C-alpha positions as CSV (number, residue, x, y, z in Angstrom):
1,M,12.0,-3.9,2.6
2,T,7.5,-3.9,2.8
3,A,6.2,-3.6,0.0
4,A,3.2,-1.5,-0.4
5,I,-0.4,-3.0,-2.5
6,V,-3.2,-0.4,-2.4
7,L,-6.6,-1.3,-3.8
8,A,-8.1,1.2,-5.6
9,A,-10.4,0.0,-7.9
10,G,-13.7,-0.2,-6.2
11,R,-16.8,1.5,-7.9
12,G,-17.4,3.9,-5.0
13,T,-21.0,3.0,-6.0
14,R,-22.1,4.2,-1.9
15,F,-20.2,7.3,-2.6
16,G,-21.2,7.8,-6.2
17,G,-18.7,7.0,-8.1
18,G,-15.7,8.5,-8.6
19,K,-14.6,7.6,-5.1
20,M,-10.3,7.8,-5.9
21,L,-10.9,11.6,-7.5
22,A,-12.3,12.5,-5.0
23,E,-10.6,15.6,-3.5
24,I,-9.0,16.5,-0.7
25,N,-7.0,19.5,0.3
26,G,-6.8,20.2,-3.4
27,R,-5.9,16.5,-3.8
28,P,-7.5,13.3,-5.0
29,M,-7.9,11.0,-2.1
30,L,-5.7,8.3,-3.7
31,Q,-3.0,11.3,-3.9
32,H,-3.0,10.8,-0.8
33,V,-2.6,7.0,0.7
34,L,0.5,7.2,-2.0
35,D,2.6,9.6,-0.9
36,L,1.6,7.8,2.3
37,A,3.4,4.8,1.3
38,A,6.3,7.3,-0.5
39,H,7.2,8.5,2.8
40,T,6.8,5.7,4.8
41,E,9.4,4.1,1.8
42,L,7.1,1.6,1.1
43,D,9.2,-0.6,-1.6
44,P,7.7,-1.9,-4.4
45,V,4.7,-0.1,-4.3
46,V,1.7,-1.6,-6.5
47,V,-1.8,0.5,-7.0
48,V,-4.7,-1.6,-8.4
49,L,-6.7,0.1,-10.1
50,G,-10.5,0.1,-12.3
51,E,-12.5,1.2,-14.1
52,D,-12.0,4.8,-13.7
53,A,-8.1,4.2,-14.4
54,D,-7.8,6.9,-16.8
55,A,-9.1,9.3,-14.7
56,I,-7.0,8.7,-12.2
57,E,-4.2,8.5,-13.9
58,A,-4.8,11.6,-15.4
59,A,-5.3,13.2,-12.1
60,T,-2.4,11.6,-10.2
61,A,1.6,12.2,-9.4
62,W,3.2,9.3,-10.2
63,R,6.4,8.0,-8.4
64,R,7.6,4.4,-9.6
65,E,4.3,3.0,-8.1
66,L,3.2,-0.1,-10.7
67,R,-0.1,0.6,-11.6
68,V,-2.0,-2.7,-12.4
69,R,-5.7,-2.2,-13.7
70,N,-8.3,-5.2,-12.6
71,D,-10.6,-5.3,-15.4
72,D,-13.5,-7.0,-13.3
73,P,-13.6,-5.4,-9.9
74,G,-17.2,-6.4,-9.4
75,R,-15.4,-9.5,-8.2
76,G,-14.6,-7.9,-5.1
77,I,-12.0,-7.1,-3.4
78,S,-9.9,-10.4,-2.9
79,S,-9.6,-9.8,-7.3
80,S,-7.8,-6.5,-6.8
81,L,-5.6,-8.6,-3.8
82,K,-5.1,-11.2,-5.9
83,L,-3.4,-9.0,-8.6
84,G,-1.0,-7.2,-6.8
85,L,0.4,-10.0,-5.2
86,E,0.7,-11.2,-8.5
87,A,2.7,-8.3,-9.8
88,L,4.8,-7.4,-6.6
89,G,7.8,-10.3,-7.6
90,D,10.3,-11.0,-5.2
91,S,9.0,-9.4,-1.5
92,D,9.3,-10.8,1.8
93,R,6.1,-8.4,3.3
94,V,3.3,-7.0,1.8
95,L,1.2,-3.8,3.7
96,I,-2.6,-3.8,2.3
97,L,-3.4,-0.1,2.3
98,L,-7.1,0.9,1.1
99,G,-7.6,3.1,-1.3
100,D,-10.3,5.3,0.2
101,Q,-8.3,5.8,4.2
102,P,-6.1,9.1,2.8
103,N,-5.8,10.2,6.4
104,L,-3.8,7.5,7.8
105,T,-0.4,8.6,9.1
106,V,3.4,7.5,8.7
107,G,3.7,7.1,12.7
108,Q,0.4,5.0,12.5
109,L,2.1,3.3,9.3
110,R,5.3,2.8,11.4
111,Q,4.0,1.0,13.9
112,I,2.0,-1.4,12.1
113,V,5.2,-2.6,9.7
114,D,7.5,-1.9,13.1
115,A,5.3,-4.1,15.6
116,G,5.3,-7.1,12.3
117,R,8.1,-8.5,13.1
118,A,6.8,-10.8,14.9
119,S,6.6,-14.4,15.4
120,R,2.9,-14.3,13.2
121,P,2.9,-13.8,9.3
122,I,-0.5,-11.4,9.5
123,T,-0.3,-8.4,11.9
124,V,-3.3,-6.7,12.0
125,P,-3.5,-3.0,13.3
126,R,-6.0,-2.4,16.1
127,Y,-7.7,1.1,16.2
128,R,-10.0,2.1,19.2
129,G,-9.9,-2.1,20.3
130,R,-11.5,-3.1,16.6
131,P,-9.9,-4.4,14.3
132,G,-8.9,-2.1,10.4
133,N,-6.8,-2.4,8.4
134,P,-3.9,-2.1,6.2
135,V,-2.8,-5.6,7.1
136,L,0.9,-7.1,7.0
137,L,1.0,-10.4,5.7
138,E,4.9,-11.8,5.7
139,R,4.8,-13.6,2.6
140,S,4.1,-17.5,4.2
141,V,0.3,-16.3,4.1
142,W,0.4,-14.9,0.1
143,S,-0.6,-18.2,-1.2
144,M,-3.6,-18.2,1.9
145,A,-4.5,-13.9,0.9
146,G,-4.4,-14.9,-3.1
147,A,-7.3,-17.8,-2.5
148,L,-9.5,-15.3,-0.6
149,D,-12.8,-14.7,-2.7
150,G,-15.5,-12.2,-3.0
151,D,-15.6,-8.8,-1.6
152,R,-15.3,-9.4,2.6
153,G,-11.8,-8.2,2.4
154,M,-8.6,-9.4,4.2
155,S,-10.9,-10.0,7.5
156,Q,-11.9,-13.2,6.2
157,L,-8.4,-14.0,6.0
158,F,-7.1,-13.6,10.1
159,S,-11.0,-14.8,11.4
160,A,-9.6,-18.1,10.1
161,N,-6.4,-18.1,10.6
162,S,-6.4,-16.9,14.3
163,P,-3.2,-17.9,15.4
164,L,-1.3,-16.3,12.8
165,V,-2.5,-13.4,13.5
166,W,-0.6,-10.4,15.9
167,Y,-2.9,-7.4,16.9
168,V,-0.9,-4.1,17.5
169,D,-3.0,-1.7,18.7
170,V,-2.9,1.8,16.7
171,D,-3.1,4.7,17.9
172,G,-5.1,7.0,16.6
173,D,-8.2,6.0,14.1
174,N,-8.3,4.9,10.3
175,P,-11.6,5.7,9.1
176,D,-13.0,4.9,5.5
177,V,-14.1,7.2,3.3
178,D,-16.8,5.1,1.8
179,T,-19.8,8.2,1.4
180,E,-19.4,12.0,0.7
181,A,-21.1,12.2,4.1
182,D,-17.5,10.6,4.8
183,L,-15.7,12.5,3.2
184,A,-17.3,16.0,4.7
185,A,-16.7,14.6,8.6
186,L,-13.7,14.0,7.1
187,S,-12.6,17.0,5.7
188,R,-14.8,18.7,9.5
189,D,-12.5,17.2,11.3
190,G,-8.8,18.0,9.7
191,G,-8.3,15.0,7.1
């Protein structure tokens, strides 16, 4: 079984705050990512929340997700990744989802998860030739991922360990929602 970590602790400063609660089709942005994880049958699902955890907890329809709080999200996305990995327990592989990518599809996630059974322990999707998220990690590289530092995310892992990376070309796109303009563009495009 493939587990998931949903990184949702960022402050969303470029968005103006409250990004995970921004509504898309009547539901909070984060809810779309959690629903996707459930429909893709990822288990367990660990969600790392930040300073607005109480508001997110109240606005979200939870299933069995394990919620973890990052009390210092200013240390960067790597601090949330470490907390998520520590909470996973005995899973063999994990898909690292970003809470601000609500437009992913079940088909895209299955492409990544299925391709991850290759001989390399880090699977990175490429959308139109560009590496992106979510990244799939086999347990053998979790300690490397846990040693990351700062706010650069997974790119520092695969750039420093290219022999361990398997790239998979995924149909479509997977835009981040970092600003109000990104959200408006997603809504215009039918997100």
